[in-house]
N, C-alpha and C positions, 0 to 999 in steps of 0.2 A: 503517485499517491502522495497525499499530504503528510507532512511531518508535524507531529503534535509536540507541544512544549510540555513534556511530562513534569518539568520542575514546578509547574503550577498545580499539580495534583497531589494533595496531602497524603494520599494512600500509598504513594510509591517513593522510592529513593534510588539514587545512583551514587555508588561509592566506588572510587577507583580501587581496584584490587579485589572487589567483590563481584563475581560474575563478569569480569573484564569491564566494569563500569556500566553494564546494561541496566536498564530500569527494572527494578524488582519491587515486589510488594514490601512495604516497610517492615523491617525486622525479620525478613525472610531472605532466602536465596532464590525464590521463585520469580522468574522473569514475567513481566506483564504480558509479554507476547504469547504466553501459553493460553491465556484466556481467548485471544482472538484467533490463534491457530486452531484451537479446539472447537470454538464456535463455528469456524469456517468448515470444518469437516463434520458438523452435525451434532457435536456434544451439547448436552444441556448444561445450564449453570450448576445444577446439583451434581452432575458427573464431574465437572471441573473442580468443584469444591471438594469432593471426595478424593479425587485423584491427586490433587496438589495441596490438600490440607489448608484450604483457604476458607474464610468466612463468607457468608452471603454478602455482608457489607463491603468486604474487600473487592469482590468480583463486580458487584453493582457499581461501586465507586469508580472503577476504571472504565467500565462501559459507559456510564453517564458522563464522565469527563471527556471521553473520546467523542461521544455524540454532541455534547455542547461545543467542543472545540471545532468539530467539523461543520457545525451549523454556523459558526462565526467566520469561517474561511470564505474569501471571495470566490464566487463561481466563475470558472474560466469557460469561455466558449469552446466548443469542441473544434478540433482541427478540421479544416476543410477536407472533404472527401475528394480524392483524385481518382479518376478512372479514364479509360481511353477516350471518352467523349469530352472530357474537360481539358485534355492536353493539347497544346498548340500543334498545328500540322508541322511535319518535318519536311524541310526542303533540302534536297541533296546539293543544291547549288549554293547554299548558305554555308560559309566557313564555320566549322565547329559543330555542324549538325550531323546527324546520322543519315547515311544513305541506305536505301533498301538494297539487299543483295539476294538474288535468287540462288538458292542452294538446291541442286537436284537431289532427289531422293532415289536411292538405289533399291 
């Protein structure tokens, strides 16, 4: 997952000794992560605001910042899929290769 540069978001701050330096909403002890953790499990913005005593502007600010930041990140190609059909054949005579062994079933 991409790492966002939260220092560029004016709605949050990180202060050593305050929540172990985690990114929190400015002038609070509420970690930014509560927004995303709760959205992930289906909470609404209004529920997050009520549970964590945040304003609509605070919640929307971090969501919009994350969206803009992710839009700006370069897209990486997915890793190639590997399955039995794309693996090279194994030759028992080749040093360092694996030989097939018949194991009798009892």
